[in-house]
All heavy atoms as TSV, in Angstrom:
chain	resi	resn	atom	element	x	y	z
A	1	MET	N	N	102.914	-108.156	185.009
A	1	MET	CA	C	101.902	-109.188	184.981
A	1	MET	C	C	101.302	-109.296	186.373
A	1	MET	O	O	102.027	-109.374	187.359
A	1	MET	CB	C	102.550	-110.500	184.548
A	1	MET	CG	C	101.667	-111.712	184.570
A	1	MET	SD	S	100.325	-111.752	183.411
A	1	MET	CE	C	101.143	-112.047	181.879
A	2	ASP	N	N	100.000	-109.310	186.443
A	2	ASP	CA	C	99.295	-109.481	187.710
A	2	ASP	C	C	99.181	-110.985	187.983
A	2	ASP	O	O	98.287	-111.655	187.471
A	2	ASP	CB	C	97.921	-108.822	187.638
A	2	ASP	CG	C	97.165	-108.856	188.947
A	2	ASP	OD1	O	97.512	-109.669	189.826
A	2	ASP	OD2	O	96.231	-108.058	189.098
A	3	LYS	N	N	100.119	-111.497	188.769
A	3	LYS	CA	C	100.188	-112.948	189.009
A	3	LYS	C	C	98.936	-113.481	189.703
A	3	LYS	O	O	98.453	-114.555	189.375
A	3	LYS	CB	C	101.420	-113.277	189.832
A	3	LYS	CG	C	102.715	-113.049	189.094
A	3	LYS	CD	C	103.881	-113.436	189.968
A	3	LYS	CE	C	104.863	-112.301	190.019
A	3	LYS	NZ	N	105.994	-112.570	190.880
A	4	ALA	N	N	98.410	-112.716	190.659
A	4	ALA	CA	C	97.220	-113.161	191.382
A	4	ALA	C	C	96.032	-113.274	190.437
A	4	ALA	O	O	95.280	-114.256	190.485
A	4	ALA	CB	C	96.902	-112.198	192.522
A	5	LYS	N	N	95.862	-112.309	189.562
A	5	LYS	CA	C	94.770	-112.327	188.590
A	5	LYS	C	C	94.931	-113.525	187.647
A	5	LYS	O	O	93.972	-114.234	187.353
A	5	LYS	CB	C	94.754	-111.015	187.805
A	5	LYS	CG	C	93.736	-110.929	186.706
A	5	LYS	CD	C	92.374	-110.636	187.248
A	5	LYS	CE	C	91.409	-110.350	186.101
A	5	LYS	NZ	N	90.125	-109.958	186.571
A	6	LEU	N	N	96.162	-113.743	187.198
A	6	LEU	CA	C	96.431	-114.865	186.306
A	6	LEU	C	C	96.086	-116.189	186.982
A	6	LEU	O	O	95.414	-117.042	186.399
A	6	LEU	CB	C	97.899	-114.851	185.868
A	6	LEU	CG	C	98.344	-115.955	184.916
A	6	LEU	CD1	C	97.534	-115.952	183.630
A	6	LEU	CD2	C	99.829	-115.817	184.619
A	7	LEU	N	N	96.504	-116.352	188.221
A	7	LEU	CA	C	96.202	-117.581	188.962
A	7	LEU	C	C	94.702	-117.768	189.150
A	7	LEU	O	O	94.186	-118.880	189.008
A	7	LEU	CB	C	96.904	-117.568	190.314
A	7	LEU	CG	C	98.395	-117.875	190.290
A	7	LEU	CD1	C	99.006	-117.616	191.662
A	7	LEU	CD2	C	98.639	-119.303	189.858
A	8	ASP	N	N	93.993	-116.693	189.488
A	8	ASP	CA	C	92.544	-116.776	189.672
A	8	ASP	C	C	91.854	-117.211	188.383
A	8	ASP	O	O	90.979	-118.073	188.401
A	8	ASP	CB	C	91.974	-115.430	190.129
A	8	ASP	CG	C	92.299	-115.101	191.574
A	8	ASP	OD1	O	92.713	-116.013	192.331
A	8	ASP	OD2	O	92.144	-113.922	191.947
A	9	LEU	N	N	92.241	-116.599	187.277
A	9	LEU	CA	C	91.625	-116.938	185.996
A	9	LEU	C	C	91.943	-118.375	185.587
A	9	LEU	O	O	91.081	-119.084	185.057
A	9	LEU	CB	C	92.077	-115.960	184.916
A	9	LEU	CG	C	91.527	-114.545	185.048
A	9	LEU	CD1	C	92.276	-113.591	184.124
A	9	LEU	CD2	C	90.038	-114.516	184.772
A	10	MET	N	N	93.173	-118.790	185.837
A	10	MET	CA	C	93.541	-120.172	185.524
A	10	MET	C	C	92.704	-121.145	186.356
A	10	MET	O	O	92.230	-122.159	185.840
A	10	MET	CB	C	95.035	-120.394	185.777
A	10	MET	CG	C	95.926	-119.755	184.740
A	10	MET	SD	S	97.675	-119.830	185.183
A	10	MET	CE	C	97.954	-121.593	185.286
A	11	ALA	N	N	92.518	-120.835	187.633
A	11	ALA	CA	C	91.721	-121.699	188.508
A	11	ALA	C	C	90.274	-121.766	188.031
A	11	ALA	O	O	89.669	-122.842	188.014
A	11	ALA	CB	C	91.790	-121.187	189.945
A	12	GLU	N	N	89.718	-120.626	187.629
A	12	GLU	CA	C	88.342	-120.590	187.124
A	12	GLU	C	C	88.166	-121.489	185.903
A	12	GLU	O	O	87.128	-122.114	185.720
A	12	GLU	CB	C	87.943	-119.168	186.739
A	12	GLU	CG	C	87.669	-118.257	187.905
A	12	GLU	CD	C	87.361	-116.834	187.462
A	12	GLU	OE1	O	87.046	-116.602	186.264
A	12	GLU	OE2	O	87.456	-115.930	188.315
A	13	LYS	N	N	89.186	-121.527	185.056
A	13	LYS	CA	C	89.126	-122.318	183.829
A	13	LYS	C	C	89.646	-123.743	184.028
A	13	LYS	O	O	89.624	-124.546	183.109
A	13	LYS	CB	C	89.969	-121.657	182.726
A	13	LYS	CG	C	89.550	-120.260	182.372
A	13	LYS	CD	C	88.364	-120.267	181.463
A	13	LYS	CE	C	88.029	-118.844	181.032
A	13	LYS	NZ	N	86.863	-118.781	180.219
A	14	GLY	N	N	90.146	-124.041	185.242
A	14	GLY	CA	C	90.676	-125.376	185.525
A	14	GLY	C	C	91.966	-125.657	184.777
A	14	GLY	O	O	92.201	-126.798	184.378
A	15	LEU	N	N	92.793	-124.633	184.585
A	15	LEU	CA	C	94.023	-124.779	183.808
A	15	LEU	C	C	95.266	-124.808	184.685
A	15	LEU	O	O	95.380	-124.039	185.638
A	15	LEU	CB	C	94.165	-123.616	182.820
A	15	LEU	CG	C	93.144	-123.551	181.695
A	15	LEU	CD1	C	93.258	-122.237	180.952
A	15	LEU	CD2	C	93.345	-124.719	180.752
A	16	THR	N	N	96.165	-125.679	184.345
A	16	THR	CA	C	97.497	-125.687	184.939
A	16	THR	C	C	98.386	-124.802	184.068
A	16	THR	O	O	97.969	-124.343	182.995
A	16	THR	CB	C	98.078	-127.106	184.943
A	16	THR	OG1	O	98.194	-127.540	183.577
A	16	THR	CG2	C	97.199	-128.068	185.737
A	17	GLN	N	N	99.626	-124.613	184.494
A	17	GLN	CA	C	100.571	-123.866	183.664
A	17	GLN	C	C	100.726	-124.546	182.308
A	17	GLN	O	O	100.690	-123.887	181.265
A	17	GLN	CB	C	101.939	-123.781	184.340
A	17	GLN	CG	C	101.993	-122.861	185.514
A	17	GLN	CD	C	103.373	-122.835	186.140
A	17	GLN	OE1	O	104.370	-123.205	185.532
A	17	GLN	NE2	N	103.432	-122.385	187.384
A	18	ALA	N	N	100.870	-125.859	182.319
A	18	ALA	CA	C	101.043	-126.602	181.072
A	18	ALA	C	C	99.786	-126.512	180.204
A	18	ALA	O	O	99.876	-126.365	178.979
A	18	ALA	CB	C	101.387	-128.057	181.366
A	19	GLY	N	N	98.632	-126.601	180.827
A	19	GLY	CA	C	97.380	-126.512	180.084
A	19	GLY	C	C	97.183	-125.152	179.439
A	19	GLY	O	O	96.761	-125.054	178.282
A	20	LEU	N	N	97.485	-124.096	180.192
A	20	LEU	CA	C	97.388	-122.742	179.649
A	20	LEU	C	C	98.352	-122.572	178.493
A	20	LEU	O	O	97.992	-122.051	177.438
A	20	LEU	CB	C	97.666	-121.708	180.737
A	20	LEU	CG	C	97.694	-120.245	180.282
A	20	LEU	CD1	C	96.364	-119.835	179.667
A	20	LEU	CD2	C	98.056	-119.342	181.455
A	21	ALA	N	N	99.578	-123.017	178.693
A	21	ALA	CA	C	100.589	-122.900	177.646
A	21	ALA	C	C	100.149	-123.631	176.382
A	21	ALA	O	O	100.251	-123.095	175.273
A	21	ALA	CB	C	101.926	-123.448	178.140
A	22	ASN	N	N	99.634	-124.842	176.542
A	22	ASN	CA	C	99.194	-125.646	175.400
A	22	ASN	C	C	98.065	-124.955	174.642
A	22	ASN	O	O	98.108	-124.832	173.420
A	22	ASN	CB	C	98.760	-127.027	175.884
A	22	ASN	CG	C	98.424	-127.949	174.751
A	22	ASN	OD1	O	99.155	-128.036	173.765
A	22	ASN	ND2	N	97.310	-128.647	174.882
A	23	LYS	N	N	97.044	-124.496	175.357
A	23	LYS	CA	C	95.900	-123.851	174.710
A	23	LYS	C	C	96.282	-122.531	174.056
A	23	LYS	O	O	95.709	-122.155	173.033
A	23	LYS	CB	C	94.773	-123.624	175.712
A	23	LYS	CG	C	94.041	-124.879	176.062
A	23	LYS	CD	C	92.848	-124.576	176.948
A	23	LYS	CE	C	92.105	-125.848	177.214
A	23	LYS	NZ	N	90.780	-125.857	176.672
A	24	ALA	N	N	97.247	-121.822	174.654
A	24	ALA	CA	C	97.659	-120.523	174.118
A	24	ALA	C	C	98.696	-120.665	173.004
A	24	ALA	O	O	98.975	-119.701	172.291
A	24	ALA	CB	C	98.224	-119.653	175.239
A	25	GLY	N	N	99.282	-121.840	172.885
A	25	GLY	CA	C	100.304	-122.037	171.866
A	25	GLY	C	C	101.625	-121.396	172.216
A	25	GLY	O	O	102.358	-120.936	171.339
A	26	VAL	N	N	101.928	-121.357	173.523
A	26	VAL	CA	C	103.209	-120.830	173.992
A	26	VAL	C	C	103.894	-121.902	174.831
A	26	VAL	O	O	103.274	-122.901	175.186
A	26	VAL	CB	C	103.032	-119.518	174.816
A	26	VAL	CG1	C	102.347	-118.444	173.990
A	26	VAL	CG2	C	102.248	-119.765	176.097
A	27	SER	N	N	105.138	-121.684	175.158
A	27	SER	CA	C	105.849	-122.697	175.944
A	27	SER	C	C	105.438	-122.627	177.413
A	27	SER	O	O	105.060	-121.579	177.925
A	27	SER	CB	C	107.364	-122.496	175.831
A	27	SER	OG	O	107.764	-121.333	176.524
A	28	ARG	N	N	105.515	-123.780	178.064
A	28	ARG	CA	C	105.245	-123.812	179.501
A	28	ARG	C	C	106.262	-122.967	180.239
A	28	ARG	O	O	105.962	-122.333	181.239
A	28	ARG	CB	C	105.265	-125.258	180.020
A	28	ARG	CG	C	104.746	-125.359	181.445
A	28	ARG	CD	C	105.174	-126.625	182.138
A	28	ARG	NE	N	106.599	-126.807	182.222
A	28	ARG	CZ	C	107.404	-126.177	183.112
A	28	ARG	NH1	N	106.903	-125.316	183.951
A	28	ARG	NH2	N	108.684	-126.411	183.124
A	29	THR	N	N	107.473	-122.925	179.710
A	29	THR	CA	C	108.529	-122.112	180.315
A	29	THR	C	C	108.153	-120.638	180.301
A	29	THR	O	O	108.446	-119.914	181.251
A	29	THR	CB	C	109.866	-122.330	179.579
A	29	THR	OG1	O	110.152	-123.727	179.561
A	29	THR	CG2	C	110.999	-121.587	180.244
A	30	ALA	N	N	107.498	-120.195	179.240
A	30	ALA	CA	C	107.068	-118.793	179.164
A	30	ALA	C	C	106.034	-118.491	180.247
A	30	ALA	O	O	106.122	-117.466	180.938
A	30	ALA	CB	C	106.491	-118.486	177.789
A	31	VAL	N	N	105.081	-119.392	180.427
A	31	VAL	CA	C	104.053	-119.202	181.459
A	31	VAL	C	C	104.704	-119.252	182.841
A	31	VAL	O	O	104.430	-118.408	183.698
A	31	VAL	CB	C	102.934	-120.261	181.331
A	31	VAL	CG1	C	101.959	-120.164	182.501
A	31	VAL	CG2	C	102.215	-120.107	179.998
A	32	TRP	N	N	105.581	-120.215	183.049
A	32	TRP	CA	C	106.273	-120.335	184.329
A	32	TRP	C	C	107.070	-119.065	184.625
A	32	TRP	O	O	107.047	-118.563	185.748
A	32	TRP	CB	C	107.198	-121.555	184.297
A	32	TRP	CG	C	107.991	-121.735	185.555
A	32	TRP	CD1	C	107.564	-122.332	186.699
A	32	TRP	CD2	C	109.322	-121.301	185.792
A	32	TRP	NE1	N	108.565	-122.305	187.638
A	32	TRP	CE2	C	109.655	-121.664	187.115
A	32	TRP	CE3	C	110.268	-120.628	185.036
A	32	TRP	CZ2	C	110.888	-121.383	187.675
A	32	TRP	CZ3	C	111.497	-120.349	185.602
A	32	TRP	CH2	C	111.793	-120.726	186.905
A	33	GLY	N	N	107.760	-118.542	183.637
A	33	GLY	CA	C	108.564	-117.332	183.825
A	33	GLY	C	C	107.726	-116.142	184.247
A	33	GLY	O	O	108.139	-115.338	185.079
A	34	MET	N	N	106.536	-116.024	183.690
A	34	MET	CA	C	105.644	-114.921	184.066
A	34	MET	C	C	105.148	-115.095	185.494
A	34	MET	O	O	105.056	-114.130	186.251
A	34	MET	CB	C	104.450	-114.857	183.123
A	34	MET	CG	C	104.787	-114.383	181.743
A	34	MET	SD	S	103.357	-114.303	180.677
A	34	MET	CE	C	103.134	-116.034	180.294
A	35	MET	N	N	104.838	-116.333	185.852
A	35	MET	CA	C	104.247	-116.586	187.163
A	35	MET	C	C	105.276	-116.619	188.285
A	35	MET	O	O	105.024	-116.127	189.376
A	35	MET	CB	C	103.475	-117.895	187.131
A	35	MET	CG	C	102.293	-117.833	186.180
A	35	MET	SD	S	101.401	-119.370	186.100
A	35	MET	CE	C	100.630	-119.383	187.702
A	36	LYS	N	N	106.404	-117.215	188.044
A	36	LYS	CA	C	107.385	-117.414	189.117
A	36	LYS	C	C	108.522	-116.397	189.111
A	36	LYS	O	O	109.064	-116.083	190.160
A	36	LYS	CB	C	107.986	-118.820	189.028
A	36	LYS	CG	C	106.972	-119.921	189.138
A	36	LYS	CD	C	106.281	-119.918	190.483
A	36	LYS	CE	C	105.289	-121.078	190.564
A	36	LYS	NZ	N	104.491	-121.051	191.756
A	37	LYS	N	N	108.883	-115.913	187.956
A	37	LYS	CA	C	110.021	-115.004	187.853
A	37	LYS	C	C	109.602	-113.560	187.592
A	37	LYS	O	O	110.437	-112.675	187.531
A	37	LYS	CB	C	110.969	-115.447	186.724
A	37	LYS	CG	C	111.596	-116.800	186.939
A	37	LYS	CD	C	112.620	-116.732	188.021
A	37	LYS	CE	C	113.356	-118.060	188.141
A	37	LYS	NZ	N	114.420	-117.999	189.100
A	38	GLY	N	N	108.307	-113.343	187.383
A	38	GLY	CA	C	107.820	-111.995	187.140
A	38	GLY	C	C	108.215	-111.429	185.787
A	38	GLY	O	O	108.256	-110.222	185.602
A	39	ARG	N	N	108.494	-112.306	184.842
A	39	ARG	CA	C	108.875	-111.838	183.504
A	39	ARG	C	C	107.675	-111.225	182.797
A	39	ARG	O	O	106.546	-111.690	182.930
A	39	ARG	CB	C	109.430	-112.988	182.683
A	39	ARG	CG	C	110.730	-113.494	183.238
A	39	ARG	CD	C	111.390	-114.494	182.305
A	39	ARG	NE	N	112.630	-114.940	182.912
A	39	ARG	CZ	C	112.974	-116.204	183.048
A	39	ARG	NH1	N	112.188	-117.152	182.595
A	39	ARG	NH2	N	114.111	-116.526	183.619
A	40	THR	N	N	107.936	-110.197	182.025
A	40	THR	CA	C	106.898	-109.545	181.246
A	40	THR	C	C	106.781	-110.259	179.901
A	40	THR	O	O	107.773	-110.379	179.183
A	40	THR	CB	C	107.236	-108.058	181.028
A	40	THR	OG1	O	107.403	-107.437	182.302
A	40	THR	CG2	C	106.142	-107.363	180.247
A	41	PRO	N	N	105.580	-110.709	179.558
A	41	PRO	CA	C	105.414	-111.407	178.279
A	41	PRO	C	C	105.443	-110.424	177.107
A	41	PRO	O	O	105.196	-109.229	177.288
A	41	PRO	CB	C	104.029	-112.030	178.411
A	41	PRO	CG	C	103.292	-111.109	179.327
A	41	PRO	CD	C	104.335	-110.624	180.307
A	42	THR	N	N	105.719	-110.953	175.932
A	42	THR	CA	C	105.602	-110.117	174.739
A	42	THR	C	C	104.126	-109.820	174.515
A	42	THR	O	O	103.246	-110.494	175.052
A	42	THR	CB	C	106.156	-110.846	173.495
A	42	THR	OG1	O	105.328	-111.983	173.223
A	42	THR	CG2	C	107.614	-111.274	173.676
A	43	ILE	N	N	103.854	-108.824	173.707
A	43	ILE	CA	C	102.475	-108.463	173.384
A	43	ILE	C	C	101.751	-109.655	172.746
A	43	ILE	O	O	100.593	-109.926	173.062
A	43	ILE	CB	C	102.449	-107.245	172.430
A	43	ILE	CG1	C	102.912	-105.994	173.162
A	43	ILE	CG2	C	101.084	-107.037	171.810
A	43	ILE	CD1	C	101.975	-105.510	174.241
A	44	VAL	N	N	102.430	-110.368	171.885
A	44	VAL	CA	C	101.828	-111.525	171.211
A	44	VAL	C	C	101.467	-112.602	172.228
A	44	VAL	O	O	100.347	-113.135	172.225
A	44	VAL	CB	C	102.770	-112.082	170.121
A	44	VAL	CG1	C	102.237	-113.384	169.546
A	44	VAL	CG2	C	102.975	-111.055	169.018
A	45	THR	N	N	102.402	-112.928	173.111
A	45	THR	CA	C	102.148	-113.948	174.137
A	45	THR	C	C	101.031	-113.510	175.072
A	45	THR	O	O	100.140	-114.300	175.399
A	45	THR	CB	C	103.434	-114.247	174.933
A	45	THR	OG1	O	104.419	-114.760	174.037
A	45	THR	CG2	C	103.186	-115.258	176.037
A	46	LEU	N	N	101.056	-112.264	175.479
A	46	LEU	CA	C	100.014	-111.730	176.359
A	46	LEU	C	C	98.646	-111.859	175.696
A	46	LEU	O	O	97.678	-112.276	176.328
A	46	LEU	CB	C	100.315	-110.278	176.699
A	46	LEU	CG	C	99.338	-109.587	177.645
A	46	LEU	CD1	C	99.334	-110.261	179.004
A	46	LEU	CD2	C	99.706	-108.117	177.770
A	47	GLY	N	N	98.570	-111.532	174.421
A	47	GLY	CA	C	97.310	-111.641	173.691
A	47	GLY	C	C	96.802	-113.065	173.619
A	47	GLY	O	O	95.606	-113.330	173.782
A	48	LYS	N	N	97.699	-114.008	173.374
A	48	LYS	CA	C	97.312	-115.422	173.287
A	48	LYS	C	C	96.769	-115.920	174.625
A	48	LYS	O	O	95.759	-116.620	174.684
A	48	LYS	CB	C	98.507	-116.272	172.869
A	48	LYS	CG	C	98.913	-116.081	171.430
A	48	LYS	CD	C	100.151	-116.916	171.115
A	48	LYS	CE	C	100.557	-116.798	169.668
A	48	LYS	NZ	N	101.727	-117.648	169.365
A	49	ILE	N	N	97.451	-115.557	175.698
A	49	ILE	CA	C	97.029	-115.996	177.033
A	49	ILE	C	C	95.696	-115.351	177.407
A	49	ILE	O	O	94.796	-116.016	177.918
A	49	ILE	CB	C	98.124	-115.688	178.072
A	49	ILE	CG1	C	99.303	-116.638	177.824
A	49	ILE	CG2	C	97.594	-115.812	179.499
A	49	ILE	CD1	C	100.534	-116.317	178.632
A	50	ALA	N	N	95.556	-114.071	177.134
A	50	ALA	CA	C	94.309	-113.368	177.439
A	50	ALA	C	C	93.144	-113.994	176.680
A	50	ALA	O	O	92.049	-114.159	177.234
A	50	ALA	CB	C	94.449	-111.891	177.095
A	51	ARG	N	N	93.358	-114.353	175.429
A	51	ARG	CA	C	92.307	-114.954	174.610
A	51	ARG	C	C	91.837	-116.267	175.237
A	51	ARG	O	O	90.633	-116.514	175.342
A	51	ARG	CB	C	92.828	-115.194	173.200
A	51	ARG	CG	C	91.756	-115.505	172.190
A	51	ARG	CD	C	92.261	-115.519	170.744
A	51	ARG	NE	N	93.199	-114.450	170.461
A	51	ARG	CZ	C	94.487	-114.635	170.113
A	51	ARG	NH1	N	94.979	-115.852	169.991
A	51	ARG	NH2	N	95.278	-113.608	169.877
A	52	VAL	N	N	92.773	-117.099	175.673
A	52	VAL	CA	C	92.415	-118.380	176.300
A	52	VAL	C	C	91.630	-118.148	177.590
A	52	VAL	O	O	90.674	-118.871	177.892
A	52	VAL	CB	C	93.683	-119.220	176.586
A	52	VAL	CG1	C	93.372	-120.413	177.467
A	52	VAL	CG2	C	94.323	-119.673	175.280
A	53	LEU	N	N	92.009	-117.127	178.333
A	53	LEU	CA	C	91.366	-116.853	179.621
A	53	LEU	C	C	90.091	-116.018	179.484
A	53	LEU	O	O	89.371	-115.815	180.460
A	53	LEU	CB	C	92.360	-116.159	180.558
A	53	LEU	CG	C	93.578	-117.004	180.933
A	53	LEU	CD1	C	94.571	-116.169	181.726
A	53	LEU	CD2	C	93.173	-118.249	181.702
A	54	GLY	N	N	89.824	-115.516	178.281
A	54	GLY	CA	C	88.595	-114.760	178.049
A	54	GLY	C	C	88.596	-113.359	178.615
A	54	GLY	O	O	87.546	-112.867	179.034
A	55	VAL	N	N	89.773	-112.736	178.652
A	55	VAL	CA	C	89.882	-111.373	179.168
A	55	VAL	C	C	90.670	-110.503	178.186
A	55	VAL	O	O	91.311	-111.016	177.271
A	55	VAL	CB	C	90.568	-111.329	180.553
A	55	VAL	CG1	C	89.753	-112.097	181.578
A	55	VAL	CG2	C	91.988	-111.872	180.486
A	56	ARG	N	N	90.632	-109.193	178.407
A	56	ARG	CA	C	91.463	-108.283	177.622
A	56	ARG	C	C	92.890	-108.373	178.148
A	56	ARG	O	O	93.104	-108.569	179.361
A	56	ARG	CB	C	90.968	-106.845	177.759
A	56	ARG	CG	C	89.605	-106.614	177.130
A	56	ARG	CD	C	89.203	-105.147	177.146
A	56	ARG	NE	N	89.483	-104.471	178.410
A	56	ARG	CZ	C	88.635	-104.383	179.427
A	56	ARG	NH1	N	87.425	-104.908	179.347
A	56	ARG	NH2	N	88.975	-103.752	180.533
A	57	PRO	N	N	93.888	-108.224	177.286
A	57	PRO	CA	C	95.282	-108.272	177.748
A	57	PRO	C	C	95.573	-107.302	178.886
A	57	PRO	O	O	96.302	-107.640	179.816
A	57	PRO	CB	C	96.081	-107.913	176.486
A	57	PRO	CG	C	95.216	-108.389	175.367
A	57	PRO	CD	C	93.807	-108.112	175.820
A	58	SER	N	N	94.976	-106.137	178.851
A	58	SER	CA	C	95.231	-105.149	179.904
A	58	SER	C	C	94.792	-105.630	181.281
A	58	SER	O	O	95.326	-105.193	182.288
A	58	SER	CB	C	94.529	-103.817	179.574
A	58	SER	OG	O	93.124	-104.009	179.492
A	59	GLU	N	N	93.831	-106.561	181.323
A	59	GLU	CA	C	93.367	-107.088	182.602
A	59	GLU	C	C	94.412	-107.962	183.282
A	59	GLU	O	O	94.308	-108.238	184.486
A	59	GLU	CB	C	92.069	-107.873	182.419
A	59	GLU	CG	C	90.901	-107.014	182.007
A	59	GLU	CD	C	89.641	-107.807	181.827
A	59	GLU	OE1	O	89.217	-108.475	182.800
A	59	GLU	OE2	O	89.084	-107.774	180.719
A	60	LEU	N	N	95.394	-108.418	182.536
A	60	LEU	CA	C	96.440	-109.274	183.100
A	60	LEU	C	C	97.647	-108.487	183.573
A	60	LEU	O	O	98.545	-109.045	184.195
A	60	LEU	CB	C	96.878	-110.318	182.069
A	60	LEU	CG	C	95.802	-111.304	181.634
A	60	LEU	CD1	C	96.352	-112.201	180.532
A	60	LEU	CD2	C	95.335	-112.138	182.811
A	61	MET	N	N	97.685	-107.213	183.255
A	61	MET	CA	C	98.853	-106.406	183.601
A	61	MET	C	C	98.655	-105.683	184.929
A	61	MET	O	O	97.530	-105.326	185.286
A	61	MET	CB	C	99.125	-105.384	182.493
A	61	MET	CG	C	99.439	-106.030	181.151
A	61	MET	SD	S	100.757	-107.264	181.169
A	61	MET	CE	C	102.161	-106.267	181.602
A	62	ASP	N	N	99.743	-105.470	185.650
A	62	ASP	CA	C	99.712	-104.685	186.889
A	62	ASP	C	C	99.570	-103.231	186.498
A	62	ASP	O	O	100.480	-102.645	185.912
A	62	ASP	CB	C	101.026	-104.854	187.672
A	62	ASP	CG	C	101.165	-106.228	188.275
A	62	ASP	OD1	O	100.152	-106.772	188.741
A	62	ASP	OD2	O	102.289	-106.756	188.267
A	63	MET	N	N	98.435	-102.671	186.787
A	63	MET	CA	C	98.220	-101.261	186.448
A	63	MET	C	C	97.560	-100.550	187.600
A	63	MET	O	O	96.874	-101.066	188.365
A	63	MET	CB	C	97.365	-101.120	185.195
A	63	MET	CG	C	98.008	-101.739	184.000
A	63	MET	SD	S	97.016	-101.421	182.549
A	63	MET	CE	C	98.271	-101.439	181.329
């Protein structure tokens, strides 16, 4: 997960971790784990988060 990209996109949309989690329908713990612990999200979770942020899932991954 590209944490810097995720943070930038969240800032652009005015979203907190809790706000992103709520809109994506995932737990705040899942978002926190990706951002703070470097956990890799499942494909389903990645898709939900990407949809909320208006990007392709691949744009959120470190590649």
